[in-house]
N, C-alpha and C positions, 0 to 999 in steps of 0.2 A: 504494500500499500504506500502511495506517495502523494505529495501535495505540491502544487505549483506555488512557488515563492512569489509570483507576481499577482495572480488573481485569486489564489487560495483554493483552486479546484482540487478535490480529492479524487484520486483514480486508483482503482484496483488493477494490478498487473499480475495475471495468473501465470503459473508455469505452463509452458507450451507442451501439450501432449503429442502434437504432431499428427493426430488422426485427421484424415481428410473430411470426416463428417462433423468435426468440432466447429461450432459457431464462433469460437473465440480465436482459434489458431489460424495460421496461414497468411498473415499480413505480409511478411517479407516475401513469401513465395508468390503471392498475387502481384506484388509490385515488380518482381523480377520477370514474371510471365508477361505482364503488360508491356514492359520495356522491350522484351524480345519480340513481341508481336508488332509493336510500333515500328521496329527496325525493318520489318518485312512488308510494310505498306508500300503500294505503288501509286504513281501519279495518275490514278484513274478513279472514276466514280465507283463507290462500293454499295452493295445491296445487302440487306438483312432478310434472309429467307428462313422460315420456320416450318418444319414438317411435324405434324401432330398425328398421333394414332387415335382412332375413334374409341370411345368409351366401351364399345362392344368387346374390345380386345383386353379390357382391364384385367379380368380374372386370369385369362390365359397368360398374359405377360407376367403377372405377379408370381405365377407358378413356374415360369421359365425365364427369369430375369436376364441371366447372362446370354442365353441364346437369342432371345427376342430383342434385347437392347443392341446386341451386335448386328442383328438383321435390320434394325431401325437405322443404324449408322450406314450400313452398306447400301440399303435401298435409297436413302436420301442422297448420299454422295454420288452413287451411280446414276441416279435420276438427273442430277444437275450436270454431271459430266456428259451423259448421253444426249440430253436435250440441247446443251450448249454446243456440242460437236456437230449437230445437225445443221447443214448449210442453210436450211430454210429459216433457222432462228438466229444463229450466231456464227457457226462454223469455226469455233475456236476451242482450244484446250484451256480450261480455266483452273483456278485454284480454289479450294474449299477448306475453310476452317470450321469445324463442327464441334459443338459442345452439347452434351446431354443434360437435359433438365427432366425431372420426373415428378414435379410438384406444381400445384396451383397456389393461389394466394392463401387459401384456407388449408393448405397442407394435404389436400386430397391427391389421389394418384392421377397424374396427368402427364404421361410420358411424351416428350417432344424434343426435337433437336434444333438448336439455333445454329445457323450457318452464316458466316460473314464471307461474301464472295465479291471479288473485283468485277466490275462491269466490262470485262474484256478478257482477251487471252491471246495465245499464240495460234495462228492459223493452222488448221488441221483437217484431216479427211474425216469421213463419216465414222471411222472406227476410233478416232481420237489420236491418231498418229500425227505428230507435229510435222508440218511441211518444211522443206528446205528451199531457199534460205528462210530463216525465221522472220515472220511478220506479225506485228501486233494489230489485232482487230478490236475496235471499240464497239460496244453495244449502242443502240439508239439512245438519245438523250432521255433520261428519266424513265427508261424502260429496259428491263433486263430480259426476262424470258416469260412466255405466256403461262399464267398461273394455272389455268385449266389443264394445259398439257402436262405441267409438272405434277398436278394432283393425280391425273389418270395414270401416268407412268409410274409414279410412286406407289399408288395402290396396286397396280399390276405386279410390280417387283416384290412388294411385301407379301402379297397373297401367294405368289409363286414360291417364295422362300418358305412360307408356312407349310405349303403342300409338300415341298421337298423334305422339310424337317419331320413331318408326320410320316411320310413314306419310309424314311430310314429309322423311325422309332426314336427320335431324339426328343420329342415333346413329353413332358411329365404332365399327365392328366389325372386330376383328383379333385375331390370336393365338388364345387359347382361346375367344374369342367369334366367330370368323370364320364358324363354321357357322350362326350366327343370321341371316346375310344372306339365307338362304332363308325366304320368308314362312311356309311351313308349319312350319319348325323354330322360328321366332320365336313363332308362335301356340302351339305346344306348350310352349315355354318359359314363356309367360305363364300358360297353364293350370296348369303345375306350381307357379307361385308361390302359387296358392290352396291347395295341399296342404301348405305349410310354415307354421309359426307366425310371425305378425307380432306382435312383443312390444310392448305399450304398458303402461307402468308409471305408475300415478297414486297418489299418497299425500300426505296433508297433512304438510308439513314439521314434524318433531318440535320443532325449536327456533325455529319461525317463519320467515317469508320471508327474513329477513336471513341465516339460516343457509345457505339455498340460494344466495343472492346471493354470500356469501363463498366458498362452494364453487366457484361459477362463475368468480369473479375469478381463481382459480388458473390458469385456462386461457383467459380472454378475450383476453389479450394475449401469449400464448405458446402453444406447441404441444407436445403429447405428454408431456413430462416436465420437471421442474425439476432444477436442479443438485444439490439435496439428495438426490435419489434415486440419484445416481451414487456408488457405493461404492469401486470400484477401477478403475484404468485401466492396462493394460500395452501392450506393443508389438503384441500379437495380439488382445486381448480387452477387453471392457467389461463390468463387473458393475454391475447396478442392482437396486434393491429394487422389489418389487411386492406388492400386497395380494391375498391369496388369499381371495376371497369365499366359496368353497366350504368353507373351513376356519375359519370364524368370523373372517374378516378378518385372518388372521395375516400378518405381514410375512415375506416370503421373498426370496431372492436369485436373480437370473437372470444367467447369464454368456453373452454373445454374442460371436462374432468381430467384429472391427472392421467388416468388409464387411457382415455381417448386421445389425449395429446401424445402420449408415448406411442400409441398404436399408429397414429398418422405419421409421426416422425420416423418410425421404424420402417414404414413403407418405402422410404427413400434411402435406406442404408444399402449401398451397392454390394454385390458379391466381391469377395476379396480378389484383387488383381484386375478388376474390370477397368479399362481405360476410358475415361469419359471426355477426353479432349483429343480429337483426331484431325489429321490434315491429309488432304487428298489432292491429286492433280499436280498443278505447278507448285503447291506448297508441301508435297510429300518430301520426307526428309532426305531421300537419296538425291544428291547433287542439287539440293535446294538453293544453297548459296550461289553457286555458279549460274543456275537458271534464273534466279531473281536479278542477279547482276546484269545478265544479258537483257532481261526485260527492261531494266532501268535504262540501259543504253538505247533500246528501241523507243522508249518513251521520252528520251532526252532529259532525264533527271540528272541534275547537277549535285544534289545533296541527298544523302540517304536519310529517309524518315527516321525519326527518333534521335538524331544527333542533336546535342545540346547547342542552342544558339547563345552567343555571347550577350550578356545583359549589360546595358550601359551602366558604367560604374560612376559616372559623373554626378548625377543627382543624389545617389546614395552617399558618396563621399562628402558632397556639399552639405547634405542634411546633417550628417554626424559632425562635421566641422562646426556648423552653427550651434548644435547642441553642446559640443565641448566648450565653445567660446562663452555661451551663456552660463554654463556650470562653473567655469573657471572665474568668470567675472563676479559670480556670487560667492566665490570661495568654497564651493562644494567639491573639493578635490576627491573626497571619499566616494561621493555619489557618482562622480565621473568615472572613477576607477571601476565601481560596481557595474555601471552601464556598459563600459567597454568589455568587461568580462562576460556580461550577459549577451552582448552582441557576438562575441567570439564563439560562445557556446551554441547560440542559435544558428549561426552560419555553419558550424561543424556538424550539427545534429541533423539526422534524417527526419522524414515526415512522421515516423512512428514515435520519435522522442520529443516532439513539440506539443505544447499544450493546445488542445482543440479550441480553446476559448481565446486566449491572448496570443498564441503563436510562439511564446518563449519556451525555453527548456530549463528554467531554474527550478528543478524538481528537488524536493526534500523527502528523503525516505522516512516514513513514519513507522513501518513495520516490515520485516522481511524474514522469510523462512527458506531454508535450503530446499533444493529440489529433492523430492522423495526418490530413493534408490530402489532398484529391482523392478521386475515386471517389464512387459513389452509396451512401452509408452510411445514408441515411434509411430505406430499405426501404418497407414498406407499413404503413399504419395501419389500425386497425379502427374502423369507424364504424357507426352504426346505420342500418338500412335503413328508409325511410319507407314501409312498406306498410300499406295499410288493409284 
C-alpha cells in the first residue's frame, strides 16, 4: 500500500500472479504488446471486423472450447483472406490481427473474434499467391469488403468445420447436446444454423487503428472485466457496471449473487495453452519483418509507426526556469530542490509509476509484505500464434 506525496491518493499494489485471467495483472505486458503492434502499422486505412457465433452454438462451444475456438479463428481468418484475394473484391493478400473475446457486457457467453485489418494488401491471384513484382493495392475509400459475402462465407466455413469434427469423432456431446450424437439430429442441427443470422461487423475505425488496438489491450491480457467495473461487494452479492448499447451506451449496474458471478466469470476461463491472439496473412510471423519493410517501401513510408517523435524541449525548459526564478526570489531554496527532485522522478518513471490523479511519482510506502513463496503463480501467458 502506498500514498502519493502530492495529492494524498492511497493505492493498493498487489503482487502480480501472472495469470492471464487476472483482472489486476498484465499492465506491462499490455503496454509492450501495444508498442509492438504500433510498430507494425502501415500507411493505409484500417478496418475493424468482428465475427460472432450465433447463440444457437453456445452449449456446443462450451463443451468443446479448444476445438471450436480454434475453428472460430480459422474460419474468420480464412474468410477474410479468401474474400480479399478474390479479384472481384480486392485481389490482394492482406494481413489479419485477430483477438478472441468470449464475453458480453453482462459476462454472458458471447464468443466472437475482433480483427484489425489494413485496407489493402499485395496483389495476388485467386489462391492468395503474391504476384511478382510486388504491388500494393488499396481498397475503395471507406469500404473494405462486402459484409454479406463475409457473413455467408464465414458461416459456410464454420459449419463445414463442425461437420468434419463430428465425422472424425472429435466433438464431446453431453448434457443439453447429448441428443446431437444421432447423425440425423446433428445434420438437422447444422441445417438450422443456416436459418439464424451470423453477424459480421466491419467498419473503418473512427479514431484510426490505434484506437482499436487500445480497446483490444483492455482484454488481451485479462478476461471478462477489470477491477474498475466492480462497484460493490457484500457477503451475498457482487455489483458491477455494464454498458447498455441499446440505450445509447448508458452505464448501468448489475447485481449478481456470488455464485452466479463466479459461474459467469468461469465461462471465460480458457483451456490451458489456448492462444487467443493470432496473426495471419502478411502479419504471420514467418518473414514478417522483411515483408512489412517491403510494404512500407511500396507505400512510400519514411518513418516506421511507433517510433518516438522528439518533443520540443524549449517550452518545458522555459517553464521550469521561470518556476526556479520565482522560488529563488522568494528564498524557497528547499522547495526548489524538492520540485527538481520530483521532476526528475516523474520524467524517469513509466506510466505505471505515476499517480493517476496528479501525474507525479512521489509515492510513500505505507505498508509492504514480501511476495509469498511456493506454488505455481506464473499462470499462462498470451503469445501470438504464427499462422499464415
